[in-house]
C-alpha positions in Angstrom: 24.1 -23.9 1.0 22.3 -26.4 -1.0 18.7 -24.6 -2.4 15.8 -25.9 -0.2 14.4 -29.0 -2.3 11.0 -29.3 -0.9 8.5 -26.2 0.4 8.9 -28.0 4.1 13.0 -27.5 3.9 12.2 -23.8 2.7 10.2 -22.9 5.7 12.9 -24.5 8.0 15.2 -22.2 6.0 12.4 -19.3 6.9 12.2 -20.1 10.8 16.0 -20.3 10.9 16.4 -17.1 9.3 14.2 -14.9 11.0 16.0 -16.4 14.5 19.2 -15.5 13.1 18.4 -11.9 12.1 15.8 -11.0 15.2 18.3 -8.4 16.7 17.5 -6.3 18.3 15.5 -8.9 20.4 14.4 -7.0 23.5 10.5 -6.1 23.4 9.9 -2.4 24.4 6.3 -1.7 24.5 3.3 -2.3 26.6 -0.1 -3.0 26.6 -2.3 -0.1 26.8 -6.1 -0.1 27.2 -9.0 2.6 26.3 -11.9 2.5 28.5 -10.7 -1.0 29.8 -10.5 -2.4 26.3 -7.3 -3.7 24.3 -5.3 -0.8 22.4 -3.5 -2.4 19.8 -0.2 -0.7 18.7 -0.7 -0.7 15.0 -4.0 -1.6 13.0 -3.2 -2.5 9.4 -6.3 -1.9 7.1 -5.8 -4.4 4.1 -4.1 -7.7 3.8 -2.8 -7.5 0.0 0.8 -7.2 -0.3 1.8 -3.8 1.1 -0.3 -4.8 4.6 1.5 -7.9 5.0 4.7 -6.0 4.2 4.4 -3.5 6.6 3.3 -6.0 9.5 6.6 -8.2 8.4 8.6 -4.7 8.7 7.1 -4.2 12.3 7.1 -7.5 13.9 10.2 -7.6 12.9 11.0 -4.4 15.2 9.2 -6.2 18.0 5.6 -4.4 17.2 4.2 -7.6 17.9 0.7 -6.1 19.4 -0.7 -5.6 15.7 -3.8 -7.0 13.7 -4.2 -7.0 10.0 -7.7 -6.5 8.5 -9.4 -7.2 5.2 -13.1 -6.9 4.1 -12.1 -9.5 1.7 -12.6 -13.4 2.5 -9.4 -15.4 3.2 -7.7 -16.1 -0.2 -9.5 -13.0 -1.9 -7.6 -10.6 -0.6 -6.0 -7.7 -3.1 -6.7 -8.0 -7.1 -4.8 -11.1 -8.0 -7.9 -13.4 -8.4 -10.4 -11.0 -8.4 -10.6 -8.1 -10.9 -6.8 -8.5 -11.8 -7.1 -9.9 -15.6 -3.5 -10.1 -16.8 -2.0 -13.1 -17.2 1.1 -12.4 -15.3 2.5 -9.8 -13.4 4.4 -6.7 -14.9 7.1 -6.5 -12.7 10.2 -8.5 -13.3 10.3 -12.0 -11.8 13.7 -11.6 -9.9 12.0 -8.2 -8.1 11.7 -8.8 -4.0 8.9 -7.7 -2.3 7.7 -8.3 1.0 10.6 -10.3 2.2 12.5 -7.0 2.8 15.5 -8.5 1.5 15.1 -11.9 3.8 16.4 -14.6 0.5 14.5 -17.5 2.2 11.4 -15.5 2.1 11.5 -14.6 -1.6 9.2 -15.2 -4.4 12.0 -16.7 -6.4 12.7 -19.2 -2.8 9.3 -19.6 -2.8 8.7 -20.9 -6.4 12.1 -22.8 -6.8 11.1 -25.1 -3.5 8.3 -26.1 -5.3 9.0 -26.5 -9.3 13.1 -26.3 -9.3 15.7 -23.5 -10.5 15.3 -24.7 -14.1 11.2 -23.8 -14.2 12.3 -20.4 -11.9 14.7 -19.4 -15.2 12.7 -20.8 -17.8 9.8 -18.8 -17.0 9.2 -15.1 -18.3 7.1 -13.7 -15.9 5.2 -14.8 -12.6 1.4 -16.0 -13.0 -0.8 -13.6 -10.8 -2.5 -16.7 -9.3 1.1 -17.6 -8.4 1.9 -14.7 -6.6 -1.2 -15.1 -4.9 -0.3 -18.4 -3.7 2.7 -16.8 -2.2 1.2 -14.5 -0.5 -1.1 -16.4 1.5 2.6 -19.0 2.3 4.0 -15.4 3.1 1.4 -14.6 5.6 1.5 -18.5 6.7 5.1 -18.8 7.5 5.9 -15.3 9.2 2.7 -15.3 11.4 0.8 -12.1 10.4 -2.2 -12.1 12.5 -5.0 -11.1 9.8 -9.1 -10.8 10.5 -10.4 -11.4 7.1 -14.3 -10.3 6.2 -13.7 -6.6 8.4 -14.5 -3.5 6.8 -13.2 -0.5 8.3 -14.8 2.4 8.5 -14.2 6.4 10.6 -11.4 6.8 12.1 -11.5 9.1 15.0 -9.5 10.1 18.4 -9.1 8.8 21.6 -7.1 8.3 24.4 -6.1 5.2 26.5 -6.4 5.0 30.6 -3.0 6.4 31.0 -3.9 9.2 28.6 -1.9 8.7 25.4 -3.9 9.2 22.0 -5.1 6.9 20.4 -7.8 6.2 17.7 -10.9 4.6 17.6 -12.0 2.7 14.1 -15.2 1.9 13.6 -15.5 -1.4 11.9 -18.0 -4.5 10.3 -16.8 -6.3 13.6 -17.6 -3.9 15.9 -14.8 -0.8 17.2 -11.1 -1.4 17.2 -8.7 0.9 19.0 -5.2 1.7 18.3 -2.1 3.6 18.5 -1.4 3.9 14.9 -3.7 3.1 12.0 -1.6 2.2 8.2 -4.0 2.4 5.2 -2.8 -0.1 2.7 -5.5 -0.5 0.4 -3.2 -0.5 -3.1 -4.5 0.6 -5.9 -7.7 2.1 -4.5 -6.0 3.8 -2.3 -7.5 7.1 -0.4 -10.1 7.7 -3.0 -12.4 6.2 -5.0 -12.4 3.6 -8.8 -13.9 6.4 -11.1 -15.7 6.4 -14.5 -17.6 9.1 -16.0 -20.6 10.2 -14.5 -22.6 9.5 -17.4 -21.7 6.2 -17.6 -22.1 5.7 -14.0 -25.8 7.0 -14.4 -26.5 3.8 -17.1 -28.4 1.2 -15.6 -26.1 -1.7 -14.1 -26.9 -4.0 -16.4 -24.6 -1.8 -19.3 -22.0 -1.0 -17.4 -19.0 -1.8 -15.3 -15.7 -0.5 -13.9 -13.0 -2.9 -14.7 -12.2 -3.3 -10.8 -15.8 -4.7 -10.7 -16.8 -8.5 -10.5 -17.8 -8.9 -14.2 -19.5 -11.9 -15.9 -18.1 -11.9 -18.7 -19.5 -15.4 -19.6 -22.5 -13.4 -20.1 -21.2 -11.5 -22.9 -20.6 -14.5 -25.4 -22.3 -12.9 -28.7 -22.3 -9.3 -27.6 -20.5 -6.0 -28.5 -18.3 -4.5 -25.7 -17.0 -1.2 -25.6 -13.7 -0.6 -23.5 -12.9 3.0 -22.6 -8.8 3.3 -21.8 -5.8 2.5 -23.4 -3.8 1.8 -20.2 -2.3 -2.2 -19.3 -6.1 -2.7 -17.0 -8.5 -1.8 -20.0 -6.6 -4.0 -22.5 -6.7 -7.0 -19.7 -10.5 -6.6 -19.7 -10.7 -6.2 -23.3 -8.8 -9.5 -24.1 -10.8 -11.3 -21.0 -14.1 -10.3 -23.2 -12.7 -11.5 -26.2 -11.4 -15.2 -24.5 -15.0 -15.3 -23.4 -16.3 -15.4 -26.9 -17.7 -11.7 -27.0 -18.7 -10.8 -30.8 -17.0 -7.6 -31.3 -14.6 -5.8 -28.6 -13.9 -2.1 -28.9 -11.6 0.1 -27.1 -11.3 3.5 -27.1 -8.4 5.9 -26.5 -8.8 9.7 -26.0 -5.0 10.1 -27.1 -3.9 10.0 -30.9 -0.5 7.6 -30.4 -1.3 5.3 -27.4 0.9 5.3 -24.6 3.6 2.9 -25.7 6.5 3.7 -23.0 6.0 2.7 -19.4 8.1 5.2 -17.4 7.8 3.2 -14.1 10.6 0.9 -15.6 13.2 3.7 -16.1 12.1 5.0 -11.9 13.4 1.5 -10.9 16.9 2.5 -9.6 17.4 2.9 -5.9 18.2 6.9 -5.9 14.2 7.3 -7.1 12.9 4.9 -4.8 15.1 5.6 -1.5 15.3 9.8 -1.8 12.5 11.0 -3.9 10.2 12.2 -1.3 13.0 13.9 0.5 13.4 16.3 -2.8 12.2 19.9 -3.1 8.6 19.9 -4.3 9.1 21.2 -7.3 11.2 18.3 -8.1 8.9 15.9 -7.1 6.0 17.5 -8.6 8.1 17.8 -11.6 8.9 14.0 -12.0 5.7 12.5 -10.4 3.1 14.8 -12.6 4.9 13.9 -15.9 4.8 10.3 -14.8 1.2 10.6 -13.9 0.2 12.4 -16.7 1.5 9.8 -19.0 -0.5 7.3 -17.5 0.3 3.2 -17.3 1.3 2.0 -20.7 0.8 -1.5 -22.1 3.0 -4.4 -22.3 3.7 -6.6 -25.9 1.9 -9.7 -24.4 -1.1 -7.8 -23.2 -1.0 -6.2 -26.8 -0.5 -9.4 -28.7 -3.1 -11.2 -26.4 -6.0 -8.9 -27.7 -4.5 -9.4 -31.5 -4.8 -12.6 -31.4 -8.6 -11.7 -32.3 -10.0 -10.4 -35.7 -12.8 -9.1 -34.2 -10.8 -6.3 -31.8 -10.9 -3.0 -32.8 -8.7 0.2 -31.3 -10.4 3.6 -32.1 -7.7 6.0 -31.4 -7.9 10.0 -30.8 -11.5 9.1 -30.1 -13.3 9.9 -26.4 -16.7 9.9 -25.0 -18.3 12.8 -24.4 -21.9 11.0 -23.1 -23.8 7.8 -22.6 -27.4 6.7 -23.1 -29.4 3.4 -22.4 -31.4 3.2 -25.8 -33.4 -0.3 -26.3 -31.6 -2.1 -24.1 -28.3 -1.1 -25.2 -25.5 1.7 -24.3 -25.4 4.3 -26.9 -22.0 6.5 -26.3 -21.0 9.5 -27.9 -17.6 10.1 -29.2 -16.6 13.1 -31.0 -16.7 10.8 -34.2 -20.5 10.0 -33.6 -22.3 7.5 -31.8 -21.5 3.9 -31.0 -23.9 1.2 -29.7 -22.8 -1.5 -27.3 -24.1 -4.2 -25.4 -21.7 -3.8 -22.3 -19.6 -1.1 -21.5 -16.5 -1.8 -19.5 -14.6 1.8 -17.9 -10.7 1.1 -17.5 -10.1 4.4 -15.9 -8.6 3.6 -12.9 -8.9 5.5 -9.4 -9.5 9.5 -8.5 -7.5 10.3 -5.4 -9.5 12.1 -2.6 -9.4 11.8 0.4 -13.3 12.6 1.1 -14.1 9.3 -0.6 -12.2 7.3 1.6 -14.8 6.0 4.7 -11.9 5.5 7.0 -11.5 9.4 6.9 -14.3 10.4 7.0 -14.3 12.2 9.9 -10.7 14.3 9.0 -10.9 14.7 5.4 -11.6 18.1 5.3 -8.1 18.8 7.5 -6.1 16.4 5.2 -3.3 18.8 3.3 -3.6 18.1 -0.3 -0.4 19.2 -2.6 -2.9 21.9 -4.1 -2.8 23.4 -0.3 1.4 23.4 -0.6 2.4 23.8 -3.9 1.6 25.3 -7.0 3.1 24.6 -10.5 4.9 27.3 -12.8 2.3 28.6 -15.2 2.4 26.4 -18.4 3.7 23.8 -16.7 1.6 21.1 -16.0 -2.1 21.0 -17.8 -5.0 22.6 -15.6 -6.9 19.5 -16.1 -4.2 17.5 -14.9 -3.1 19.8 -12.3 -6.4 19.9 -11.0 -6.7 16.0 -10.4 -3.2 16.0 -8.9 -3.7 18.6 -6.6 -6.2 16.5 -5.0 -3.1 13.9 -3.8 -2.5 13.9 -0.3 0.8 15.6 0.9 2.1 13.3 3.1 4.8 13.7 5.8 8.5 11.9 5.8 7.0 8.9 7.4 4.1 8.5 5.1 1.7 9.7 7.8 -1.6 12.5 7.1 -0.5 16.4 7.5 -3.1 19.0 8.7 -4.2 21.4 6.7 -5.2 23.5 9.2 -2.8 23.0 12.1 -4.2 21.9 15.4 -7.7 20.9 14.0 -7.1 17.5 13.4 -4.0 16.6 15.7 -4.1 13.2 15.3 -3.8 12.6 11.7 -0.1 12.5 12.6 -1.0 8.6 13.6 -2.6 7.8 10.6 -0.3 6.5 7.8 -0.8 5.5 4.1 0.8 3.2 1.8 -1.3 2.7 -1.4 -1.3 4.9 -4.5 -2.2 8.1 -3.1 1.4 8.1 -1.7 2.3 8.4 -5.5 3.0 12.4 -5.7 4.5 12.4 -2.7 7.1 9.6 -2.8 6.6 8.0 -6.4 6.0 4.3 -6.5 6.1 3.6 -3.0 2.8 2.5 -1.9 1.0 0.1 -4.7 4.3 -1.7 -6.8 6.4 -4.1 -6.1 9.3 -3.1 -6.8 9.6 0.1 -4.2 8.5 -2.3 -1.8 11.8 -3.5 0.0 12.2 0.4 0.7 9.4 2.2 1.3 7.8 -0.5 3.6 10.4 -0.3 6.3 10.4 3.7 6.1 6.7 3.5 6.9 7.1 1.3 9.7 9.7 3.5 11.1 7.6 5.8 11.5 5.2 4.2 13.4 7.5 2.7 15.4 9.3 6.1 16.0 5.8 7.8 17.2 5.1 4.9 19.4 8.7 5.2 21.2 8.2 9.2 21.2 5.0 8.8 22.8 6.4 6.5 25.5 9.1 8.4 26.3 8.7 9.4 29.9 7.5 5.8 30.9 11.1 4.8 28.9 12.8 6.6 31.2 11.3 5.3 34.3 12.1 1.9 32.6 15.8 2.6 32.1 16.1 4.5 35.6 14.7 1.5 37.3 17.0 -1.5 35.5 18.6 -3.0 38.0 20.1 -6.2 36.3 23.6 -6.5 37.1 26.2 -8.1 34.6 29.1 -8.5 36.9 29.1 -10.5 40.2 31.5 -8.5 42.4 34.0 -10.3 45.3 33.3 -7.7 47.5 36.1 -8.6 49.7 38.6 -7.8 47.1 37.5 -4.3 46.8 39.4 -1.6 48.5 35.9 0.7 49.8 36.6 4.7 49.1 37.6 7.1 51.5 34.8 8.6 53.7 32.3 11.0 51.8 32.9 10.0 48.7 29.8 9.7 46.6 29.6 6.1 44.4 29.8 7.1 40.4 27.2 4.6 40.3 24.6 7.2 41.5 21.2 7.8 39.7 19.5 10.3 39.2 16.0 9.9 41.4 13.2 8.0 39.6 10.1 10.4 38.8 12.1 13.6 38.1 13.6 14.8 34.6 17.2 14.6 34.1 19.7 17.8 35.0 21.2 19.6 32.2 24.7 18.2 33.2 22.6 14.6 33.1 21.4 15.0 29.7 24.4 16.1 28.1 26.4 13.1 29.9 
């Protein structure tokens, strides 16, 4: 078929593709209530690319009673037009994402419908603003229900009026009720953005984390120091330079900067689909190596800062302390003090469920990797082992597990789809390249739990099912011998099947 010539034609293709691939079509869930208030089948926290992918996967499985909430206003979800300061995505332009392998929903189809196939072919990488616009379009054409400006709070256990477990979620919009929750908070994950405590202690006018809103125009003519040598640190250094900073100094604690991006290597189906099924020692071995290397920076990001003669990169020079002095920040390094007008920390996030507001009532009993696995002596540097040990140790459906079984059994109804899944699953919850495999797996964990809890009700539905598919002509049937039981006899509703019935 010819490619769509415009967005309207593409949206017609999307509607047709969704209809053609809607099997199985039968609804299988019924509304629930708690204290008379409606209960969602699933609440998804986060309306970025991960949350949209999970919502799309659930709706494909006829889980329609869902809601996605995001604390950002509409059009500001995720990092793309907020704190992401690169010019383009770092993923290949041909990678698929929340489309979940439906061709008309891919980024490429969206791009070509507006700008043509030749434009897509000539493009090197996807501009981050274009990806953001695509996600907003994806949300609209799939009909995913999103409520913006809602901050989720603590999750606690509850019960539906018919006795099934559900969850109560505090929120800035009032309490929400759901049978399942998926935390899809991307790079922040289950923890918090992190920078050294001695930097946090400085006045806010002197420092910021790379994830924060930064007034780069105010840095014109200033000396800026950036901590970190990953892609985000370079992005912020480049943005400061482009805004007219007098000098930008980037500090890398390694003597040799990280120029290899291990996430490029692991983008193959075997790793993405099956890493979580491997023994713990292999999962730890692979992911501790990758996470220990940290994120590399691509050539175009490096070239962006090299275009400025007032950029300096300091290698093998870590920060040990900082103080405010005469309106400036003075950083103590192994090679002496360094004074700057403003500090930016490109130091990522630390995984600690105790820092996630949603998990305030249960973080103490969430199983961590340190609870389940100890690496062999000498295999992992102690500092790295301590940091990685804080990652949640997740079940195969990406739900939380209890450290002390029986204390918080409702943890099984909270699933994670964010960077905090990395040690258990690889790059499953925060990268585009794994989304088409990882999102359906998490959605399947949600539907499995919903199905299992509904087994008694579904069995009653089966027994009550009485829709004939044939109209018999009774006058042409020879009646059975007297006393013979009809082979269509059913077990009585309300009782469990006998062993022979279950086997049959």
